[in-house]
C-alpha angles and dihedrals in degrees: 000000000000091000093054088055094051120104089243095063098029108135092005107068123036134183131217128194094177124096099251136161132222096269088059089070099050109124094016111143096210117107088224139359116207111222101216097191090056095042112092148143113267122198094352098282108047127078118209108203118191114203126180124200143165097231099200098042097041091047092046090053091052090050092052090051091049093051089048091052093047091049090049093053093043092053091045091053094054 
């Protein structure tokens, strides 16, 4: 939960504590949303992490961010 709130993962990783289903994440711009109620330790030494995502929308948002960053650095180098 702390990692999702850090500047590094802001807008990329989300966290949900609500009981949701896959359709609740359609159109969500995060690359992944960790489902805390379904994330648990199994067998004492294995962590099962459940992450939801809208593959097309999250990926598209990351591409837009990449293009914006590339444009910024290209303009800066002129």
